N, C-alpha and C positions, 0 to 999 in steps of 0.2 A: 692345536693352538687355541681353539674355541673353548675347549674344556678347561684349560688353564687360565682363561680370561675371566672366569666367573668370580664375581665379587658379592659379598654379603654385607648388609647393614641392618642394624636393628636398634630400637630404643624401647621405651616402656609401652608404646602403643602400636608399634608396627615392625615388620620385617620385610626386607627387600633383597631379592636375588637378581643380579643383572650382569651384563658384560659391557665392556667399553669398546668392543669391536663393532665396526659399522655394519657388518653383515650378520651379526648375532640374531637380530629380530627377524630377518627374512628366513633364516634357518629355523627358528623356533615356530614362527607363525605362518610362513609361506606368504606369497603375494606376488605383486608385479615388480619387475626389476628391469634394468637395462635402459638403453636409450629409448625415450618416449614410453617407458614402462610396457614394452611389447612382449617381454618374456615372463611367463608364469612359472614361478618356482614353488614346488609343493613344500609343505611344512616337513621339516626333518628335525623334530624336537630333540634337543639335547638336554633339556631340563624337564625330565619326566619324573613324576611321583608314582611309585607303585602303591598298591593297596597297603602293603606293609609300611611304607614310608608315611602314608596318610595316617594310619593307625598309631604309629610312633609319635607323630606330631600332635595328634589329639591327646594321647596319653601324657605327654610332657606338659601340654597346656592345661589339662585337667589337674594334674599334680600341682602345678604352679598356682592355679586358682584356688584349689582346696587348702593350700597353706596360708592363704590370705595375704600374699606378698604384694598385692597391688595397691 
């Protein structure tokens, strides 16, 4: 359910990846939860970028900038 809740938004100056599920942030980042925040939940990232992903993003951005489309 968490993976299918991922939304993306972008415009000319930014890109956002998020989820509309209440528990998405605690899974991604970890933190305190429960009554009086007594439970510590470790991060269980579902939005992970691999080194290959990062390289692809850089390549796409560089190609865009080199075309002068901004």
